[in-house]
N, C-alpha and C positions, 0 to 999 in steps of 0.2 A: 409403441416403444417396448412392448413386452418381450422379454427374453425367454419366457416360459410358455409352453403350449397350454391353451385353455383346455380344461376338462369339462365333462358333462356333470360331474359331481358338484354338489353345492359347496360354496366357499365355507371355510371354517367360521364358526360363530363370531370369533373375535374380528376376522377380516370383514365380515358383513356388517358388524355392529359399529356403524359410524354415527355416533351421536351428533347432535347439533354442535356441541362444544368442539368435538374432534373435527367436524367439517370446517368450523370457523378457524380453528388453529391450523389445519392443513392448508386451506385456501390462503390463509394469512401468510404462511411460509412461502407458498408458491408466488403469491403476489409480491412479496418483498423482493424476490429474485427478479421479477419482471419489471417492477416499477422503478427501483432506485439506481440502476446503473447509469442513467442519463444525466445525473448531476456530477459529472466528472468522476464517475465510479466511486462517489463519496470519498474523495481524496482528503486525507487528514494532513493538510499542509501547515498546520499550526499557525494559520492566519485567519483573520476574522471572516474573510470572504468564503472560506470553505465550511464554516461552522454551521450555518443555517440549514443546509441540506442534511448534514449529519444529525443535527438535533431532530429533524423530521423523522429520520430512520430510527433514532433512539426512542422517540415517543411511540412510534409504531411497534417497536420491539417490546417495550414494556407493557403495552396493552396486550400484546400476544402472550407475554409471560403471565399476566393476570388471568387470561383465559386458560393457560396451562395449569395454573394453580387450582382453578375451579375444576378442571378436568381430573387432575390427580386426586382431589378430594372425592370426586364422584366415583372414580374407578378404583381408588386405592393404590398405594405405592408399593411396588415390588420390594420385598425385604431382601434384596440381593445386590448384584453388581450395579444394576441400574440405579437403585437408591444410593449406593455409595458414590457413584459417578456424579449424580445430580447434586450431591452435597459437596463432593471434593472439588468440582469445577469452580465453586464459589470462592475458593482460595485465591484464584487469579485476580479478580477485582478487589478482594479484601487486601491483598498485598499492595496493590496500587493505591488503595485508600490509606494504608499504613505509611507508604512512602510519601504521601502528600503532606505529612507532618514535618518533613524536612525538605520539602520541594523547593526547587529554585524558580519554579513558575507555578504559583498557587492555582491560577485559573486552569492551565492545561493539566495540572495534576488531577484536579476534579474532573476535567473533561475526559481524560483517559480512563478514570475510574468508571465514568458513565459508559464509555465505549466498550470496555471489557465487560461491564455488566450487560450491555446489549448482546455481546457475543455469547455470554453465558446463557442469556435468555433464549437465544436462537438454538443453542445446543440442547438445553433442557426441553424446549418445545419439540424439537426434532426427535429427541430420544423417546418421547412419549407418543407424539402424533404419528410417527412413521412406522409404528409397530405393525399395523394392518397393511396388507398388500395394496389395497386400493388407495389408501391415504399416502403410502410411500410412492406409489406410481404417480399420484397427483403432483407430489413435490418433484419427482424426477422430470415429469413433463414441464413443470415450471422452470427448472434449471436448464433443461435442454432448449426449450423455447426461448428463454431469455438469452442464452448463449448464441443461438443461431441468429437471433435478431441483432445482437451486437456485431456479429460477423457481417451481416447484411448492411448494417449501419456504416461499418468501416468501408465496405466496398462501394457504397453509394458516395462516400466522400472521396475514395480513391479514384473513381471514374467520373467524378465531377458533378453528380446530380444534387449533392447536398454540400453545404459548407458548415462545418462545426469547428470552432476554434481549436487548433492543434490536434484535430483528428488526423491530420498529416503534420507530424511534428518536424519542424525544420532543424536539422542537426547540421554539423559543420560540413558533412559530405552530401547533403541533399535531404529530401523529404523522406520520413520514415512513418509507416502506418501505425497509428496509435488508437484509432476508434474513440470510444467514449472515455478512455483512460488518459488521453493526452500525453502518454509516456509509452514509448514503443516497447521497452523491455518488459514492463508489466503486462502489456497486451500479448507479448510473445509467450510469457509464462502461462497466461490464461489460455491462449490458443493451443499450446501443446497438451494441456490438461484436457481441453475439449476434443482435440484430435484423438487422443487415446480413448476417450469415452465413446466417440462416434465410431471408431474402429471396433470397439467392443460390441456395440449395438449391431453394426453391419455384419459382424461374424456370428452373433448369437441370436438375433431376432428370428422368430419363426414366421411371423406375418410378413408377406412380401411387401406390403405397403410400408411397414416400418423399416424394413431393409432398405427400400428405395430412398426414403427420406434421409436416413443417416448416411447411406452410401453417397447420396448426391451432395452432401455437405463436406465430404472429405477434401475434394479439390479446392473449393472456396476457402476452407480453413487453412490448407497448406499454402495456397497462394498468398493469403493474408499474412501468414507466418513469415514467408520469405520477404514480404515487403516491410516487415519490422526490422530486418537486417540485424537481428539479435544474435550475438555469438554465444552468450552465456546459455541461452535456452537451447541452442543447437547441441551444446556440450552435454546437457543433462538428458537429452532424448534417449541415447543408448542405455544410460543407467536406469531410467524408468522402465524402458521396455524389458530389460532383464529382471526387474523387480516384478512386473505384472505378469509376464508369460507363465511362470510356474504355477500361478493360480488357475490356469485354464487347462482344459483337457487337451490331449496331444493334437487332435484334429483341429480344435479351435485355435491352438497356437499357430498351426500352419496357415489357417485361414486369416488369422490376425496379421501375420507377417506378409502374406501374399497381398492382402488388401492394402497394407501400408506401402509396399513396393509399387503396386499398381497406381495408387493415387498420387504418390510422390513422382513417379515417372511421367504420368500424364501431365501433372502440374508443371514439372520442369520443362516439358516439351513446349508449353505455351508461355512460359514465364518471360522469355526474352522479348517477345513482341508486346506482352502486357507491360513490361517495364518501360519500354520505349514510349508506349502510349500513355502510361501513367505520368511519366515525366513531362510529356507534352501537355497533358491535361492540367497538371499542377501549375505549369507556367501560365495557363489561361485563367484558372479558377482562383488560385491562392492570392491573397492580398499582398501588396508591396507598399513601399513608401509613396508610390505615385498612383496607385489604383486600389479600389476596394475589391472585395471578393466578388466573383461573378460566376456562379454555377452554370453549367451548360446542360442543354437538353439531352435526354436519353437518346434521342434520334439524331444527334449530331454524329459526324463521321467517326471520330475517335472513340467516344463512349459506346456507340453501337457496335463498332468492331471489337472493342474490349469485352463487352457483355456477350457478344456472339462467340468469341474464343472461349470465354469461361463456360458458357452453356455447352459448347462442344466438348470441352474437357469433362464437364459433369456427365454428359451423356455417355461418353466413352468409358469413363471409370465405373459409372453405375451399371452400364450394360455388361462390362466384364465381370463385375462382382456378382451380378444376378446370374450370369452364365456359369460362374464358378459354383454357385449354390445349386443350380439346376443340373449341371453335368459332372463337375469334378468332386463335389463334396461327398456324395455317397460312395464314389469310387475310392477316394482316399480313405474314407471311413473303413471300407472293407479291407483294403490293402494294409492298413496300419493297425488292424484289430489286434494282431498278435503282439506287435511292438508296444502298443499302448498298455499291455498287461504288465510289462516290466516296471519295477519301482523307479528305475532311473529314466524312464521314458520322458518324464516331465522336463528333463534337462537337455534333451537332444536338440530341440528347436532353439532354446536360448543359447546353447553353445554354438550352434550354426549361425545364429544371429550375431554373436560376438565376432566370429570369423569374418562374416560378410561386412559388418560395420567397420572392422579393422581395415579390410581391403578398401572400402569406400573412402574412409577417412584418410588412409595413406595415399590414395590416388588424388584426392582433393588437395591435400597439403603438399604432396611431393611432385605432382605432375602439373606443370603450367599448361600443357596441352589440354588436359581434362578440364582444368579450371577455365580455360578459354572457351569452353562450350557454354559457360554460364554468363549471364549479364555482368558487365564490368564491376558494378558496385558490389554485387553478391560475391563475385570471385575475389575481390579485394578483401571482403570481410572474412572469407574462408582463409585466405592467405595470411591474414594477421592474427589467426588464432594461436596464441602462445602465451607463456607466463610472463613475458617481458613487455607486453603491450600496455599502453597507458591506463586503460580501464582496469586491468588486473592490479597494477601497481597502486593506483589510486584507491581501489577498494581495500587492499591490504593496509594502506595508510589509515583509512577510516577505522578499520578494525583495531589496529594498534592504538589509535587515539581513543577509541571506545574503552579499551582495557585500561588506559591511563585514567580516564574518568572514573572507572570502577575502583581504582586504587583509592581514590578519595571518598567514594560513596559505595563501599563494598557490600553491605548487607541488604539495604532496601533501596539503593539507588537514589537518584535525584528527583524522582517523581515524574509523572507524565510531562512530556515536553522538555525533558532534561537535555537531550541531545541537541535540539535546535537552540536551546538557551546557552549551553556551555561549550559546544564543540570548538568554538574559536579560541577559547582559553587554552585548550589542550592540543590543538592541531599542530601537525608537524610542518605544514606549509599552508599558504593562504588559499586553499581551495574553498569553494562555496557550495555547501551541501547541507540543507536543513534536514536531510535524512541520512541515516547511518549506512544505507545500502545493504542492510542485513536485519531481518526481523529479530534475530536472536541477539545481535550486538545492541540493537536499540532497546530491546527488553532488558538486557543487562544494565544499560545505562539508566533506564527509567525505574526499574524495580530491583536492581541489585542481583547479587548471586542467589539470594533466596528466591526472588521472583523468577529468575531464569531456570533454576533447578526445579521449581514447582511446575513451570510450564513444560519443561522437557519430561518430567516425571508423569505429568498428566497425559501427554502425547504418547509416551512409551506404553503406559497402561492401556490407553484406548486402542492403540494399534495391536498391542500384544493380545488383548482380549478379543479383538476382531479376528486376528489370524488364528488364534486357538479355536474360536467358535467356527470359523470357516472350515477348518480341517476336521473338527469333531462332528459337525452337523451338516453333512453334504446335502441333506434334503432341504435345508433352509437357504442354500445358495441361490443367487439370482442376480437380477440386474442392479441390485443395490451395490454391486461391486464398482459401479461407475462413481459412487460417492467416495470409495476408497481411492480410486484413480484421481479424481479431482483434488481431494484434500492433500494427498501425499505429494502429488506433482507440484502443487502451489506451495506447500511447505518446504519442499526441497529447493525450489527456485528462489524462495524467500531467503535462503541462506546467503545468496549473492546479490539480492536486490530488495527494494522496499515495497514489494507487492502487498504486504499486509498493512501498509499504511493506507491502502484503499479499503475503506470499511466494507465495500461491496465484496472484495476478494476475501477479506477476513470472514465476512458473513457466509460466503460459499463454503469456506473451510469448516467453520463450526457447525453449520447446518449439515454438511456432509459427514462430519464426525458423529453427530447424533443419528443421522439416517442410516449409516452403515452398521451401527450397533443395534438399532431398534428391532430389526427382524429376528435377532437372536435373544431378545429380552426374556422370552419364555424359558430360556435355558440358563438365565443368570441367577436363579435362586440359589441361596446359600443355606445349607442345612443348619449350620452352627451360627445362628444369629441370636443376639440378645433376646431374652424372653419378653422384653418390653415391646418388641415389635408386634406382638400379638395383642397388646392392650388397646382399649378403645381410643385413648388419647394419642397413640402413636399414628393413627390414621389421619388425624386432623393436624398434628403438630407441624409436619413439613409443609403441606400446602398452605397452612395459615401463615407461617413465616415467609413463604414464597410470595403470597398475596400481599403481605404487609411491606415486604421489600419492594415489590413491583410498584405499589402505590406511592411509597416514599420516593423512589427513584423517578417515577413518572412526574410527581410534583416538582422535583428539582429540575428535571429536563424542561418541563413546561415553563417554569419561572425563568430559566436561563434563556430559553428561546424567546420568551416575551421581552426580556431585556434587550436581546439582539434586535428584535423588531422595532422597539422604541428607538434604539440607536439609529437604525437604518432610516427611520422616518425623519428624525431630526437632522441627520446628515444630508438626506435628500433635500430637505427644506433649505438647508444652508447652501447646498450646491446650486439650487435654483434661485438663491438670493431673494426669497419671498418673505423672510422674517428678519427682524432685527436681533442683535446679540442679546438684548434683554429678554426677548421672547425665547431664544434658543437655549440660553443657559439653564433655566428651570427644567426644560425638557431633557437636556443631556444629563443634568443632575439626577433626574428621575431614573434614567438608564443606568447611571453609575450606582445609584442606591440599590437597584435591582440586581446588579452584578458587580459588586465592588472590586472583585479581583481581576476583572477584564480591563487590562491596562490600556487597550486601544481607545476605550471610551474616554479615559482620563487624558490621554495624549491629545486626542482631538480637542477636548475642552481647553487644555493648556495652549495649544496652537492658536485657537481662536482668541484667547486672552492675550497672547503675545501680539497678535495682529492688532487687537484693540489698543494695546499700549502704544504700539508704533504709530497708530493714527491719532491717538488722543493725548498721549504722554501722561496718562492717569496711573499713578503708582499702585493703586489698589488692585488693578488687573494683574500686575506682577505678583503681588502678595498672594492673591487667590490662586494664581497658576502654580506658584512655588509650593503652597500648602498642598494642593492636589497632587503634584508630582512627588513630593516627599512621601506622601501616603501610598501612592501607587508603587513606588520603588521598594517599599517594604515587602510587598508580595510578588514583585517581578524585578529582582535586582539585576538580572542579566539582560534586560531589555535595552538595547543600544539607543533606540530612539528616545526612550524616557530619559536616559542618561544625558544625551546631547541636549534635549529640551531643558533639563534641569541646569545644565552648564550654561546655556544661553541666558536663561532667566537670571541666574546668579550674576552673570557678567552685566546684564542690563541693570540690575539693582546695585551694581558697584561692589558686590561682595566677591572681590577678586581672589582672596585667599581660599574661600569656600569653593569657588569655581575651579581653582587649581587642584584641590583635593578630588573633585569630581572627575576632572579630565585625567588625573593620574589613575583613578580607579578604572576609567575606560581603557587606558593603555594596558593595565594589568589584565583586564578581562577580555580584551580584544587585541592581543599583542601582534596580530598581523594586519591590522587596519592602519595603513599609512596616513589616512586622514586624521586619525586621532593623534598620531605622533606630530603631525603638522599643527593641529590645534594646540597641543601641549607645548611644543617648542616655541611657537609664536607667542603664546600666552606668557610663558616663562621669560621670553625675551623682553616683552613689554614690562613685565614685573621687574626685571633686572634694570631696565632703563629708569623706571620710576624710583626704585630703591637707590640707584646711583645718583639720580637728580636730588634725592632727599638726603644724600651723604650717609645712607645706611649701608655701609660696606659689608657688614655681616650678612644681611639679607641678599644684597647684590651678588655676593660670592656664592651664597647658597643656591640662588636661582641659576647662576652660571654653571655651577657644578652639576645641577640636575639636567641642564641642557646637554652638557657633555655626556652624562650617563645615557640619556635618551639617544644621542647621536651614536654612541658606541654600540648600543643595543641594536640600532638599525643596521649598522655595519655587520655585526655578528650574524644577524638573521639573513642579510644578503649573502654572506659567505655560506650560510647553511643551505640556502637555496641553490647555490652553485654546485653543491655536493649531491643534489638529487640525480637519480639515473636519467640519462638523456631521453629515455622513452616516456618519462613521467612529466606531465604538465604541472607547472608550479601553481597555477590558479590565478588569483587576482594579482595585479601589479603591486610590487613592493620595492620602492626605490626612493632615493632622496628627491623630494619635490622642489621646484624653484623657491617656494615660500620657506621651506626648511633651510635650504642652502643660503638664502638671503638673511634669515635670522641668525644663522651660525656665523656668517661672514660679518654681519654688523657687530656681533659679540666679540669676534676676534679683533675687529678694528678698534672697538672700544678698549679692549685689553692693551692693544699696541700703543694707544694714546695715553 
């Protein structure tokens, strides 16, 4: 993958000096990128089922951080920008830790503190281990190998040789390729970052073998991208191309665009047939209500034809790219030698690209004849690119709702997991989205304006330092530019989607941020640094603090992971019905004791106790359940399932007034959940009947008035939904249910009598 020609001279001493610690750290970073994407991309869905894989990656990262601390102690820390960055980045998890003191979900506040600590660990490790060329190349190889394997994994699912749940994500208009991420838009953002990096290698690599490898991947990457049917990613492609091109030499800019046009053209030529084949294969392979998944052999007719077309496209595009290097590259170099000496030459190709992009986009959006050359689903996606389509309007709603949350939690936010906990209280309409569909809006909600400003300031400083170093020190330029491409593309795409909720994607970003700065670290020294940096204790202070932090965080992560394993064990025993409740309760209590803020553990225990009460009518089960639920709701007050469980237990215990207060709290916190309105109105209707039977007119009227208020609120919200733009989907159903109508009718009848 080398982008620089090998010389006969010896490597610089720092490059050749790869100590055991540096090898461990370097290989650890590369392995992280290769190992972890296959657990749903380490998606942080704020649900228990996703946490185990993430804890595994966190433990791996903290071990890596401990190795980094030992390495820094041995080699000494630069008293310059690298030292400043390695300290400043710690502000990000520190702010998440501060926000946990006012968190609306204590467990996920701690969880996100650990996640950001992992990202910091990966950044610091990359910043130090990627300084030497050989170690940086190892991490590059790991990133590109992992990325290419993910593309291959997706294609194996697309062509039916493998079945991985939601690798083909079923949307309203058909299947969309999602590979390991199980969400096509995130996969699309990942693919365009990879496409830009592969183009860079194809244009810059000196070794023919490296050129062939990267050139060969361009068509599979673009084909995979088109099967994601992502409109947002398409829109940011021209923006990113314009950002990247000025960093390249004039002739490389030409090669970059030529290779892009070649690979896209070849891909589009075979896309129609591949689309028809993929749809037919999906109908055979994908599970339905009546059949299980059934992968097909590579040598079946449709897969064999599809792989054959893809290999043909690869051969054509790779052959043309190698022909360009052999015949056209030197010719263009000579002819453009004079032009490239002008200061403005770097802008010629980008301006030309803008004009060409405008023509292509105008043709696609304005000409039905040109769109007709594309497969129907892809043509429809292009046709619907506008600011009034439902996905744009829905995202704008998410962002406005996020700002409303920030008004109530302005400085430090609501802690990790705040969006998934609170968005329903602030939402404009009853959409269902546990993600804010923007990394920056979600950061604002979770860590407040202070956290968002700190994040943006850190990113601006990192990119500013990189660009300044790239311009000042041309002798240090090289293939580390792909880290710039990966990180910036993913961060830009994360403006409009939740890519960074995939810890694997976040890891790529933070590893890339460290790796792109590391080659310039020798130039980061600052002359005016405090005199203390030269004292003996200054060498040991930072690595000691880093080692202590990594050990503490490692212990926390291991304990939380052990608690999760205990819960999974007892839950599986219960599912297999191999143990009695008396045997299960001590085991789940042990899990709760190990992770008292994980409300899912308590909820499971409460559900078992409710079932035991139903079967035995033993009141002590309800008492124990209520005690556990009350305690859990103190640290997770926005958990709907906890609230409903508490409501049911109170009803079963005959504590009706207390249950009414709980269901009112539910309506306040989840004002678009019609089921809660139904539970509230029917409960108040029963309470009204009881009060009327007891001749308690004051209470009866109070309950009746509250029913009227709830009914009025439902009508108001229905009218609010009617005012939504016709292109915007309202989300979940919100209308009067038969139970609500019956309760109101009985109340009106009672009044009439």
